[in-house]
Predicted model as a PDB file, atoms N, CA, C, CB and O in Angstrom, pLDDT in the B-factor column:
MODEL        1                                                                  
ATOM      1  N   MET A   1      -0.722 -23.027  -4.736  1.00 72.00           N  
ATOM      2  CA  MET A   1      -1.298 -21.843  -4.124  1.00 72.00           C  
ATOM      3  C   MET A   1      -1.027 -20.639  -5.012  1.00 72.00           C  
ATOM      4  CB  MET A   1      -0.731 -21.621  -2.705  1.00 72.00           C  
ATOM      5  O   MET A   1      -0.006 -20.567  -5.697  1.00 72.00           O  
ATOM      6  N   GLU A   2      -1.939 -19.721  -4.987  1.00 77.00           N  
ATOM      7  CA  GLU A   2      -1.784 -18.493  -5.755  1.00 77.00           C  
ATOM      8  C   GLU A   2      -1.172 -17.405  -4.884  1.00 77.00           C  
ATOM      9  CB  GLU A   2      -3.137 -18.031  -6.321  1.00 77.00           C  
ATOM     10  O   GLU A   2      -1.005 -17.583  -3.678  1.00 77.00           O  
ATOM     11  N   GLY A   3      -0.844 -16.293  -5.496  1.00 78.00           N  
ATOM     12  CA  GLY A   3      -0.244 -15.177  -4.766  1.00 78.00           C  
ATOM     13  C   GLY A   3      -1.138 -14.639  -3.670  1.00 78.00           C  
ATOM     14  O   GLY A   3      -0.658 -14.235  -2.611  1.00 78.00           O  
ATOM     15  N   ARG A   4      -2.447 -14.632  -3.920  1.00 84.00           N  
ATOM     16  CA  ARG A   4      -3.375 -14.128  -2.899  1.00 84.00           C  
ATOM     17  C   ARG A   4      -3.307 -14.957  -1.638  1.00 84.00           C  
ATOM     18  CB  ARG A   4      -4.801 -14.116  -3.428  1.00 84.00           C  
ATOM     19  O   ARG A   4      -3.301 -14.416  -0.532  1.00 84.00           O  
ATOM     20  N   SER A   5      -3.256 -16.269  -1.798  1.00 88.00           N  
ATOM     21  CA  SER A   5      -3.231 -17.137  -0.619  1.00 88.00           C  
ATOM     22  C   SER A   5      -1.892 -17.042   0.106  1.00 88.00           C  
ATOM     23  CB  SER A   5      -3.509 -18.590  -1.021  1.00 88.00           C  
ATOM     24  O   SER A   5      -1.851 -17.077   1.335  1.00 88.00           O  
ATOM     25  N   HIS A   6      -0.788 -16.922  -0.649  1.00 88.00           N  
ATOM     26  CA  HIS A   6       0.512 -16.711  -0.010  1.00 88.00           C  
ATOM     27  C   HIS A   6       0.488 -15.428   0.812  1.00 88.00           C  
ATOM     28  CB  HIS A   6       1.639 -16.653  -1.066  1.00 88.00           C  
ATOM     29  O   HIS A   6       0.944 -15.406   1.955  1.00 88.00           O  
ATOM     30  N   LEU A   7      -0.041 -14.373   0.231  1.00 90.00           N  
ATOM     31  CA  LEU A   7      -0.088 -13.078   0.903  1.00 90.00           C  
ATOM     32  C   LEU A   7      -0.994 -13.116   2.118  1.00 90.00           C  
ATOM     33  CB  LEU A   7      -0.558 -11.999  -0.058  1.00 90.00           C  
ATOM     34  O   LEU A   7      -0.636 -12.590   3.172  1.00 90.00           O  
ATOM     35  N   LEU A   8      -2.150 -13.724   1.992  1.00 93.00           N  
ATOM     36  CA  LEU A   8      -3.090 -13.805   3.111  1.00 93.00           C  
ATOM     37  C   LEU A   8      -2.506 -14.585   4.282  1.00 93.00           C  
ATOM     38  CB  LEU A   8      -4.393 -14.451   2.658  1.00 93.00           C  
ATOM     39  O   LEU A   8      -2.580 -14.137   5.426  1.00 93.00           O  
ATOM     40  N   ILE A   9      -1.933 -15.738   4.005  1.00 94.00           N  
ATOM     41  CA  ILE A   9      -1.359 -16.547   5.075  1.00 94.00           C  
ATOM     42  C   ILE A   9      -0.138 -15.860   5.677  1.00 94.00           C  
ATOM     43  CB  ILE A   9      -0.981 -17.939   4.550  1.00 94.00           C  
ATOM     44  O   ILE A   9       0.040 -15.872   6.895  1.00 94.00           O  
ATOM     45  N   GLY A  10       0.698 -15.265   4.842  1.00 94.00           N  
ATOM     46  CA  GLY A  10       1.882 -14.581   5.345  1.00 94.00           C  
ATOM     47  C   GLY A  10       1.553 -13.385   6.217  1.00 94.00           C  
ATOM     48  O   GLY A  10       2.147 -13.207   7.281  1.00 94.00           O  
ATOM     49  N   LEU A  11       0.612 -12.564   5.777  1.00 95.00           N  
ATOM     50  CA  LEU A  11       0.238 -11.399   6.578  1.00 95.00           C  
ATOM     51  C   LEU A  11      -0.479 -11.797   7.859  1.00 95.00           C  
ATOM     52  CB  LEU A  11      -0.643 -10.466   5.767  1.00 95.00           C  
ATOM     53  O   LEU A  11      -0.315 -11.143   8.889  1.00 95.00           O  
ATOM     54  N   THR A  12      -1.270 -12.863   7.807  1.00 96.00           N  
ATOM     55  CA  THR A  12      -1.920 -13.351   9.021  1.00 96.00           C  
ATOM     56  C   THR A  12      -0.878 -13.824  10.026  1.00 96.00           C  
ATOM     57  CB  THR A  12      -2.901 -14.492   8.692  1.00 96.00           C  
ATOM     58  O   THR A  12      -0.965 -13.509  11.213  1.00 96.00           O  
ATOM     59  N   ALA A  13       0.096 -14.572   9.553  1.00 96.00           N  
ATOM     60  CA  ALA A  13       1.168 -15.027  10.437  1.00 96.00           C  
ATOM     61  C   ALA A  13       1.973 -13.843  10.960  1.00 96.00           C  
ATOM     62  CB  ALA A  13       2.090 -16.014   9.704  1.00 96.00           C  
ATOM     63  O   ALA A  13       2.399 -13.847  12.115  1.00 96.00           O  
ATOM     64  N   GLY A  14       2.187 -12.825  10.120  1.00 95.00           N  
ATOM     65  CA  GLY A  14       2.915 -11.636  10.554  1.00 95.00           C  
ATOM     66  C   GLY A  14       2.185 -10.863  11.632  1.00 95.00           C  
ATOM     67  O   GLY A  14       2.810 -10.366  12.569  1.00 95.00           O  
ATOM     68  N   VAL A  15       0.866 -10.754  11.512  1.00 94.00           N  
ATOM     69  CA  VAL A  15       0.067 -10.062  12.532  1.00 94.00           C  
ATOM     70  C   VAL A  15       0.110 -10.824  13.849  1.00 94.00           C  
ATOM     71  CB  VAL A  15      -1.394  -9.895  12.062  1.00 94.00           C  
ATOM     72  O   VAL A  15       0.290 -10.224  14.909  1.00 94.00           O  
ATOM     73  N   VAL A  16      -0.055 -12.146  13.788  1.00 95.00           N  
ATOM     74  CA  VAL A  16      -0.026 -12.954  15.011  1.00 95.00           C  
ATOM     75  C   VAL A  16       1.353 -12.885  15.662  1.00 95.00           C  
ATOM     76  CB  VAL A  16      -0.401 -14.422  14.704  1.00 95.00           C  
ATOM     77  O   VAL A  16       1.457 -12.701  16.874  1.00 95.00           O  
ATOM     78  N   PHE A  17       2.403 -13.031  14.871  1.00 95.00           N  
ATOM     79  CA  PHE A  17       3.762 -12.977  15.412  1.00 95.00           C  
ATOM     80  C   PHE A  17       4.058 -11.613  16.030  1.00 95.00           C  
ATOM     81  CB  PHE A  17       4.786 -13.288  14.315  1.00 95.00           C  
ATOM     82  O   PHE A  17       4.654 -11.534  17.104  1.00 95.00           O  
ATOM     83  N   ASP A  18       3.647 -10.548  15.361  1.00 94.00           N  
ATOM     84  CA  ASP A  18       3.884  -9.202  15.872  1.00 94.00           C  
ATOM     85  C   ASP A  18       3.083  -8.926  17.139  1.00 94.00           C  
ATOM     86  CB  ASP A  18       3.540  -8.173  14.810  1.00 94.00           C  
ATOM     87  O   ASP A  18       3.520  -8.145  17.985  1.00 94.00           O  
ATOM     88  N   SER A  19       1.927  -9.548  17.281  1.00 92.00           N  
ATOM     89  CA  SER A  19       1.134  -9.328  18.491  1.00 92.00           C  
ATOM     90  C   SER A  19       1.789  -9.969  19.715  1.00 92.00           C  
ATOM     91  CB  SER A  19      -0.280  -9.883  18.303  1.00 92.00           C  
ATOM     92  O   SER A  19       1.556  -9.528  20.840  1.00 92.00           O  
ATOM     93  N   PHE A  20       2.601 -11.000  19.507  1.00 93.00           N  
ATOM     94  CA  PHE A  20       3.300 -11.630  20.618  1.00 93.00           C  
ATOM     95  C   PHE A  20       4.666 -11.001  20.881  1.00 93.00           C  
ATOM     96  CB  PHE A  20       3.461 -13.107  20.348  1.00 93.00           C  
ATOM     97  O   PHE A  20       5.034 -10.788  22.037  1.00 93.00           O  
ATOM     98  N   VAL A  21       5.420 -10.703  19.828  1.00 94.00           N  
ATOM     99  CA  VAL A  21       6.805 -10.279  19.965  1.00 94.00           C  
ATOM    100  C   VAL A  21       6.977  -8.754  19.882  1.00 94.00           C  
ATOM    101  CB  VAL A  21       7.641 -10.943  18.899  1.00 94.00           C  
ATOM    102  O   VAL A  21       7.950  -8.221  20.415  1.00 94.00           O  
ATOM    103  N   HIS A  22       6.064  -8.056  19.234  1.00 91.00           N  
ATOM    104  CA  HIS A  22       6.089  -6.599  19.062  1.00 91.00           C  
ATOM    105  C   HIS A  22       7.361  -6.126  18.342  1.00 91.00           C  
ATOM    106  CB  HIS A  22       5.978  -5.910  20.426  1.00 91.00           C  
ATOM    107  O   HIS A  22       8.028  -5.192  18.788  1.00 91.00           O  
ATOM    108  N   LEU A  23       7.681  -6.781  17.235  1.00 91.00           N  
ATOM    109  CA  LEU A  23       8.846  -6.373  16.445  1.00 91.00           C  
ATOM    110  C   LEU A  23       8.689  -4.974  15.858  1.00 91.00           C  
ATOM    111  CB  LEU A  23       9.088  -7.369  15.325  1.00 91.00           C  
ATOM    112  O   LEU A  23       9.668  -4.239  15.734  1.00 91.00           O  
ATOM    113  N   SER A  24       7.491  -4.613  15.506  1.00 91.00           N  
ATOM    114  CA  SER A  24       7.270  -3.313  14.865  1.00 91.00           C  
ATOM    115  C   SER A  24       6.941  -2.207  15.865  1.00 91.00           C  
ATOM    116  CB  SER A  24       6.152  -3.423  13.852  1.00 91.00           C  
ATOM    117  O   SER A  24       6.541  -1.114  15.463  1.00 91.00           O  
ATOM    118  N   GLY A  25       7.099  -2.469  17.140  1.00 86.00           N  
ATOM    119  CA  GLY A  25       6.827  -1.452  18.155  1.00 86.00           C  
ATOM    120  C   GLY A  25       5.562  -1.766  18.928  1.00 86.00           C  
ATOM    121  O   GLY A  25       4.954  -2.824  18.767  1.00 86.00           O  
ATOM    122  N   ASP A  26       5.183  -0.822  19.767  1.00 85.00           N  
ATOM    123  CA  ASP A  26       3.988  -0.985  20.584  1.00 85.00           C  
ATOM    124  C   ASP A  26       2.740  -1.086  19.715  1.00 85.00           C  
ATOM    125  CB  ASP A  26       3.853   0.176  21.567  1.00 85.00           C  
ATOM    126  O   ASP A  26       2.697  -0.518  18.624  1.00 85.00           O  
ATOM    127  N   PRO A  27       1.729  -1.803  20.188  1.00 86.00           N  
ATOM    128  CA  PRO A  27       0.458  -1.837  19.448  1.00 86.00           C  
ATOM    129  C   PRO A  27      -0.155  -0.438  19.361  1.00 86.00           C  
ATOM    130  CB  PRO A  27      -0.537  -2.813  20.123  1.00 86.00           C  
ATOM    131  O   PRO A  27      -0.029   0.361  20.290  1.00 86.00           O  
ATOM    132  N   LEU A  28      -0.805  -0.155  18.264  1.00 83.00           N  
ATOM    133  CA  LEU A  28      -1.404   1.170  18.073  1.00 83.00           C  
ATOM    134  C   LEU A  28      -2.501   1.452  19.082  1.00 83.00           C  
ATOM    135  CB  LEU A  28      -1.961   1.296  16.672  1.00 83.00           C  
ATOM    136  O   LEU A  28      -2.783   2.613  19.375  1.00 83.00           O  
ATOM    137  N   THR A  29      -3.121   0.420  19.615  1.00 82.00           N  
ATOM    138  CA  THR A  29      -4.188   0.626  20.594  1.00 82.00           C  
ATOM    139  C   THR A  29      -3.654   0.968  21.979  1.00 82.00           C  
ATOM    140  CB  THR A  29      -5.054  -0.606  20.678  1.00 82.00           C  
ATOM    141  O   THR A  29      -4.414   1.417  22.836  1.00 82.00           O  
ATOM    142  N   MET A  30      -2.356   0.763  22.213  1.00 79.00           N  
ATOM    143  CA  MET A  30      -1.780   0.993  23.534  1.00 79.00           C  
ATOM    144  C   MET A  30      -1.157   2.385  23.686  1.00 79.00           C  
ATOM    145  CB  MET A  30      -0.740  -0.058  23.818  1.00 79.00           C  
ATOM    146  O   MET A  30      -0.887   2.807  24.811  1.00 79.00           O  
ATOM    147  N   VAL A  31      -0.926   3.093  22.605  1.00 75.00           N  
ATOM    148  CA  VAL A  31      -0.283   4.404  22.696  1.00 75.00           C  
ATOM    149  C   VAL A  31      -1.348   5.498  22.689  1.00 75.00           C  
ATOM    150  CB  VAL A  31       0.721   4.611  21.528  1.00 75.00           C  
ATOM    151  O   VAL A  31      -2.383   5.376  22.033  1.00 75.00           O  
ATOM    152  N   LYS A  32      -1.067   6.575  23.438  1.00 83.00           N  
ATOM    153  CA  LYS A  32      -2.032   7.678  23.488  1.00 83.00           C  
ATOM    154  C   LYS A  32      -1.975   8.521  22.221  1.00 83.00           C  
ATOM    155  CB  LYS A  32      -1.772   8.559  24.712  1.00 83.00           C  
ATOM    156  O   LYS A  32      -3.010   8.880  21.660  1.00 83.00           O  
ATOM    157  N   THR A  33      -0.778   8.832  21.779  1.00 86.00           N  
ATOM    158  CA  THR A  33      -0.604   9.524  20.505  1.00 86.00           C  
ATOM    159  C   THR A  33       0.281   8.645  19.631  1.00 86.00           C  
ATOM    160  CB  THR A  33       0.021  10.960  20.699  1.00 86.00           C  
ATOM    161  O   THR A  33       1.196   7.988  20.127  1.00 86.00           O  
ATOM    162  N   VAL A  34       0.010   8.636  18.351  1.00 84.00           N  
ATOM    163  CA  VAL A  34       0.735   7.762  17.431  1.00 84.00           C  
ATOM    164  C   VAL A  34       1.854   8.563  16.768  1.00 84.00           C  
ATOM    165  CB  VAL A  34      -0.226   7.152  16.358  1.00 84.00           C  
ATOM    166  O   VAL A  34       1.591   9.408  15.912  1.00 84.00           O  
ATOM    167  N   PRO A  35       3.112   8.297  17.165  1.00 90.00           N  
ATOM    168  CA  PRO A  35       4.219   9.001  16.515  1.00 90.00           C  
ATOM    169  C   PRO A  35       4.449   8.472  15.097  1.00 90.00           C  
ATOM    170  CB  PRO A  35       5.506   8.860  17.349  1.00 90.00           C  
ATOM    171  O   PRO A  35       4.151   7.317  14.790  1.00 90.00           O  
ATOM    172  N   LEU A  36       4.972   9.324  14.265  1.00 91.00           N  
ATOM    173  CA  LEU A  36       5.198   8.969  12.862  1.00 91.00           C  
ATOM    174  C   LEU A  36       6.169   7.805  12.735  1.00 91.00           C  
ATOM    175  CB  LEU A  36       5.728  10.175  12.087  1.00 91.00           C  
ATOM    176  O   LEU A  36       5.999   6.958  11.857  1.00 91.00           O  
ATOM    177  N   ILE A  37       7.174   7.745  13.583  1.00 91.00           N  
ATOM    178  CA  ILE A  37       8.167   6.668  13.482  1.00 91.00           C  
ATOM    179  C   ILE A  37       7.519   5.306  13.731  1.00 91.00           C  
ATOM    180  CB  ILE A  37       9.318   6.898  14.485  1.00 91.00           C  
ATOM    181  O   ILE A  37       7.937   4.312  13.137  1.00 91.00           O  
ATOM    182  N   LEU A  38       6.518   5.244  14.589  1.00 89.00           N  
ATOM    183  CA  LEU A  38       5.819   3.981  14.838  1.00 89.00           C  
ATOM    184  C   LEU A  38       5.050   3.542  13.602  1.00 89.00           C  
ATOM    185  CB  LEU A  38       4.865   4.116  16.035  1.00 89.00           C  
ATOM    186  O   LEU A  38       5.043   2.358  13.265  1.00 89.00           O  
ATOM    187  N   LEU A  39       4.408   4.476  12.928  1.00 91.00           N  
ATOM    188  CA  LEU A  39       3.692   4.144  11.683  1.00 91.00           C  
ATOM    189  C   LEU A  39       4.652   3.678  10.597  1.00 91.00           C  
ATOM    190  CB  LEU A  39       2.895   5.358  11.183  1.00 91.00           C  
ATOM    191  O   LEU A  39       4.342   2.759   9.837  1.00 91.00           O  
ATOM    192  N   VAL A  40       5.814   4.310  10.525  1.00 94.00           N  
ATOM    193  CA  VAL A  40       6.813   3.914   9.535  1.00 94.00           C  
ATOM    194  C   VAL A  40       7.341   2.522   9.840  1.00 94.00           C  
ATOM    195  CB  VAL A  40       7.970   4.923   9.496  1.00 94.00           C  
ATOM    196  O   VAL A  40       7.501   1.710   8.929  1.00 94.00           O  
ATOM    197  N   LYS A  41       7.614   2.231  11.115  1.00 94.00           N  
ATOM    198  CA  LYS A  41       8.081   0.894  11.501  1.00 94.00           C  
ATOM    199  C   LYS A  41       7.056  -0.176  11.136  1.00 94.00           C  
ATOM    200  CB  LYS A  41       8.376   0.845  13.007  1.00 94.00           C  
ATOM    201  O   LYS A  41       7.410  -1.232  10.612  1.00 94.00           O  
ATOM    202  N   LYS A  42       5.793   0.102  11.415  1.00 93.00           N  
ATOM    203  CA  LYS A  42       4.743  -0.871  11.104  1.00 93.00           C  
ATOM    204  C   LYS A  42       4.597  -1.047   9.591  1.00 93.00           C  
ATOM    205  CB  LYS A  42       3.400  -0.430  11.719  1.00 93.00           C  
ATOM    206  O   LYS A  42       4.410  -2.168   9.119  1.00 93.00           O  
ATOM    207  N   ALA A  43       4.679   0.031   8.837  1.00 95.00           N  
ATOM    208  CA  ALA A  43       4.567  -0.059   7.379  1.00 95.00           C  
ATOM    209  C   ALA A  43       5.721  -0.867   6.792  1.00 95.00           C  
ATOM    210  CB  ALA A  43       4.536   1.345   6.754  1.00 95.00           C  
ATOM    211  O   ALA A  43       5.508  -1.700   5.911  1.00 95.00           O  
ATOM    212  N   VAL A  44       6.934  -0.630   7.269  1.00 96.00           N  
ATOM    213  CA  VAL A  44       8.096  -1.381   6.784  1.00 96.00           C  
ATOM    214  C   VAL A  44       7.970  -2.851   7.162  1.00 96.00           C  
ATOM    215  CB  VAL A  44       9.405  -0.793   7.354  1.00 96.00           C  
ATOM    216  O   VAL A  44       8.263  -3.727   6.347  1.00 96.00           O  
ATOM    217  N   TYR A  45       7.539  -3.129   8.386  1.00 95.00           N  
ATOM    218  CA  TYR A  45       7.388  -4.510   8.840  1.00 95.00           C  
ATOM    219  C   TYR A  45       6.370  -5.258   7.986  1.00 95.00           C  
ATOM    220  CB  TYR A  45       6.967  -4.546  10.315  1.00 95.00           C  
ATOM    221  O   TYR A  45       6.659  -6.349   7.494  1.00 95.00           O  
ATOM    222  N   TYR A  46       5.185  -4.685   7.805  1.00 95.00           N  
ATOM    223  CA  TYR A  46       4.139  -5.393   7.068  1.00 95.00           C  
ATOM    224  C   TYR A  46       4.435  -5.465   5.568  1.00 95.00           C  
ATOM    225  CB  TYR A  46       2.797  -4.716   7.295  1.00 95.00           C  
ATOM    226  O   TYR A  46       4.035  -6.429   4.916  1.00 95.00           O  
ATOM    227  N   PHE A  47       5.111  -4.487   5.019  1.00 96.00           N  
ATOM    228  CA  PHE A  47       5.546  -4.576   3.621  1.00 96.00           C  
ATOM    229  C   PHE A  47       6.553  -5.710   3.468  1.00 96.00           C  
ATOM    230  CB  PHE A  47       6.165  -3.232   3.146  1.00 96.00           C  
ATOM    231  O   PHE A  47       6.479  -6.483   2.514  1.00 96.00           O  
ATOM    232  N   SER A  48       7.490  -5.810   4.400  1.00 96.00           N  
ATOM    233  CA  SER A  48       8.498  -6.874   4.347  1.00 96.00           C  
ATOM    234  C   SER A  48       7.865  -8.250   4.505  1.00 96.00           C  
ATOM    235  CB  SER A  48       9.554  -6.661   5.434  1.00 96.00           C  
ATOM    236  O   SER A  48       8.242  -9.195   3.812  1.00 96.00           O  
ATOM    237  N   VAL A  49       6.903  -8.362   5.414  1.00 95.00           N  
ATOM    238  CA  VAL A  49       6.210  -9.637   5.602  1.00 95.00           C  
ATOM    239  C   VAL A  49       5.446 -10.008   4.332  1.00 95.00           C  
ATOM    240  CB  VAL A  49       5.246  -9.564   6.812  1.00 95.00           C  
ATOM    241  O   VAL A  49       5.477 -11.165   3.913  1.00 95.00           O  
ATOM    242  N   GLY A  50       4.771  -9.059   3.725  1.00 93.00           N  
ATOM    243  CA  GLY A  50       4.030  -9.334   2.497  1.00 93.00           C  
ATOM    244  C   GLY A  50       4.942  -9.725   1.348  1.00 93.00           C  
ATOM    245  O   GLY A  50       4.636 -10.647   0.592  1.00 93.00           O  
ATOM    246  N   PHE A  51       6.054  -9.031   1.217  1.00 92.00           N  
ATOM    247  CA  PHE A  51       7.016  -9.364   0.168  1.00 92.00           C  
ATOM    248  C   PHE A  51       7.610 -10.749   0.404  1.00 92.00           C  
ATOM    249  CB  PHE A  51       8.135  -8.308   0.105  1.00 92.00           C  
ATOM    250  O   PHE A  51       7.755 -11.534  -0.532  1.00 92.00           O  
ATOM    251  N   GLY A  52       7.951 -11.046   1.649  1.00 91.00           N  
ATOM    252  CA  GLY A  52       8.486 -12.357   1.981  1.00 91.00           C  
ATOM    253  C   GLY A  52       7.488 -13.474   1.756  1.00 91.00           C  
ATOM    254  O   GLY A  52       7.868 -14.592   1.408  1.00 91.00           O  
ATOM    255  N   ALA A  53       6.215 -13.176   1.954  1.00 90.00           N  
ATOM    256  CA  ALA A  53       5.185 -14.188   1.732  1.00 90.00           C  
ATOM    257  C   ALA A  53       5.015 -14.499   0.252  1.00 90.00           C  
ATOM    258  CB  ALA A  53       3.860 -13.729   2.320  1.00 90.00           C  
ATOM    259  O   ALA A  53       4.599 -15.603  -0.100  1.00 90.00           O  
ATOM    260  N   LEU A  54       5.324 -13.557  -0.610  1.00 87.00           N  
ATOM    261  CA  LEU A  54       5.186 -13.776  -2.051  1.00 87.00           C  
ATOM    262  C   LEU A  54       6.424 -14.420  -2.677  1.00 87.00           C  
ATOM    263  CB  LEU A  54       4.899 -12.462  -2.741  1.00 87.00           C  
ATOM    264  O   LEU A  54       6.359 -14.893  -3.812  1.00 87.00           O  
ATOM    265  N   LEU A  55       7.541 -14.446  -1.967  1.00 85.00           N  
ATOM    266  CA  LEU A  55       8.768 -15.004  -2.534  1.00 85.00           C  
ATOM    267  C   LEU A  55       8.686 -16.487  -2.898  1.00 85.00           C  
ATOM    268  CB  LEU A  55       9.881 -14.807  -1.572  1.00 85.00           C  
ATOM    269  O   LEU A  55       9.266 -16.868  -3.915  1.00 85.00           O  
ATOM    270  N   PRO A  56       8.002 -17.355  -2.132  1.00 82.00           N  
ATOM    271  CA  PRO A  56       7.960 -18.761  -2.538  1.00 82.00           C  
ATOM    272  C   PRO A  56       7.282 -18.984  -3.887  1.00 82.00           C  
ATOM    273  CB  PRO A  56       7.250 -19.566  -1.489  1.00 82.00           C  
ATOM    274  O   PRO A  56       7.483 -20.029  -4.506  1.00 82.00           O  
ATOM    275  N   ASP A  57       6.503 -18.049  -4.343  1.00 75.00           N  
ATOM    276  CA  ASP A  57       5.777 -18.184  -5.605  1.00 75.00           C  
ATOM    277  C   ASP A  57       6.546 -17.600  -6.783  1.00 75.00           C  
ATOM    278  CB  ASP A  57       4.426 -17.513  -5.498  1.00 75.00           C  
ATOM    279  O   ASP A  57       6.033 -17.600  -7.902  1.00 75.00           O  
ATOM    280  N   ILE A  58       7.754 -17.104  -6.566  1.00 76.00           N  
ATOM    281  CA  ILE A  58       8.465 -16.371  -7.610  1.00 76.00           C  
ATOM    282  C   ILE A  58       8.952 -17.294  -8.733  1.00 76.00           C  
ATOM    283  CB  ILE A  58       9.647 -15.625  -7.004  1.00 76.00           C  
ATOM    284  O   ILE A  58       9.209 -16.817  -9.838  1.00 76.00           O  
ATOM    285  N   ASP A  59       9.084 -18.593  -8.482  1.00 72.00           N  
ATOM    286  CA  ASP A  59       9.544 -19.495  -9.523  1.00 72.00           C  
ATOM    287  C   ASP A  59       8.469 -19.818 -10.566  1.00 72.00           C  
ATOM    288  CB  ASP A  59      10.036 -20.764  -8.899  1.00 72.00           C  
ATOM    289  O   ASP A  59       8.768 -20.405 -11.606  1.00 72.00           O  
ATOM    290  N   ASN A  60       7.245 -19.443 -10.291  1.00 72.00           N  
ATOM    291  CA  ASN A  60       6.139 -19.659 -11.224  1.00 72.00           C  
ATOM    292  C   ASN A  60       6.117 -18.505 -12.234  1.00 72.00           C  
ATOM    293  CB  ASN A  60       4.769 -19.766 -10.461  1.00 72.00           C  
ATOM    294  O   ASN A  60       6.247 -17.344 -11.846  1.00 72.00           O  
ATOM    295  N   ALA A  61       5.956 -18.808 -13.491  1.00 74.00           N  
ATOM    296  CA  ALA A  61       5.948 -17.768 -14.527  1.00 74.00           C  
ATOM    297  C   ALA A  61       4.755 -16.835 -14.395  1.00 74.00           C  
ATOM    298  CB  ALA A  61       5.943 -18.404 -15.906  1.00 74.00           C  
ATOM    299  O   ALA A  61       4.813 -15.698 -14.864  1.00 74.00           O  
ATOM    300  N   ARG A  62       3.669 -17.291 -13.762  1.00 75.00           N  
ATOM    301  CA  ARG A  62       2.480 -16.454 -13.608  1.00 75.00           C  
ATOM    302  C   ARG A  62       2.346 -15.936 -12.173  1.00 75.00           C  
ATOM    303  CB  ARG A  62       1.223 -17.240 -14.005  1.00 75.00           C  
ATOM    304  O   ARG A  62       1.234 -15.660 -11.722  1.00 75.00           O  
ATOM    305  N   SER A  63       3.451 -15.803 -11.456  1.00 73.00           N  
ATOM    306  CA  SER A  63       3.397 -15.381 -10.063  1.00 73.00           C  
ATOM    307  C   SER A  63       3.009 -13.904  -9.969  1.00 73.00           C  
ATOM    308  CB  SER A  63       4.752 -15.627  -9.371  1.00 73.00           C  
ATOM    309  O   SER A  63       3.080 -13.163 -10.949  1.00 73.00           O  
ATOM    310  N   THR A  64       2.604 -13.502  -8.785  1.00 74.00           N  
ATOM    311  CA  THR A  64       2.173 -12.130  -8.545  1.00 74.00           C  
ATOM    312  C   THR A  64       3.338 -11.156  -8.680  1.00 74.00           C  
ATOM    313  CB  THR A  64       1.541 -12.006  -7.160  1.00 74.00           C  
ATOM    314  O   THR A  64       3.150 -10.050  -9.187  1.00 74.00           O  
ATOM    315  N   LEU A  65       4.533 -11.535  -8.241  1.00 71.00           N  
ATOM    316  CA  LEU A  65       5.684 -10.636  -8.314  1.00 71.00           C  
ATOM    317  C   LEU A  65       6.208 -10.457  -9.723  1.00 71.00           C  
ATOM    318  CB  LEU A  65       6.786 -11.144  -7.439  1.00 71.00           C  
ATOM    319  O   LEU A  65       6.782  -9.414 -10.033  1.00 71.00           O  
ATOM    320  N   VAL A  66       6.027 -11.445 -10.587  1.00 70.00           N  
ATOM    321  CA  VAL A  66       6.542 -11.373 -11.950  1.00 70.00           C  
ATOM    322  C   VAL A  66       5.718 -10.424 -12.799  1.00 70.00           C  
ATOM    323  CB  VAL A  66       6.562 -12.756 -12.583  1.00 70.00           C  
ATOM    324  O   VAL A  66       6.267  -9.733 -13.658  1.00 70.00           O  
ATOM    325  N   HIS A  67       4.420 -10.376 -12.578  1.00 67.00           N  
ATOM    326  CA  HIS A  67       3.555  -9.515 -13.391  1.00 67.00           C  
ATOM    327  C   HIS A  67       3.745  -8.099 -13.080  1.00 67.00           C  
ATOM    328  CB  HIS A  67       2.133  -9.858 -13.211  1.00 67.00           C  
ATOM    329  O   HIS A  67       3.092  -7.242 -13.676  1.00 67.00           O  
TER     330      HIS A  67                                                      
ENDMDL                                                                          
END                                                                             
């Protein structure tokens, strides 16, 4: 698998998991006003999920993280 597929599958799993467990806070569609801390939590969560999804590919010399 390439980095794109790792990232796509990882972020898809992260979105599904977050929709059930709400690790990053309330869904954006459920709040009347969007506080900055909620956006920061979601950004940190999805960045972490994306980074974690790319880690299995790090042993490849042509991986996305190495370039």
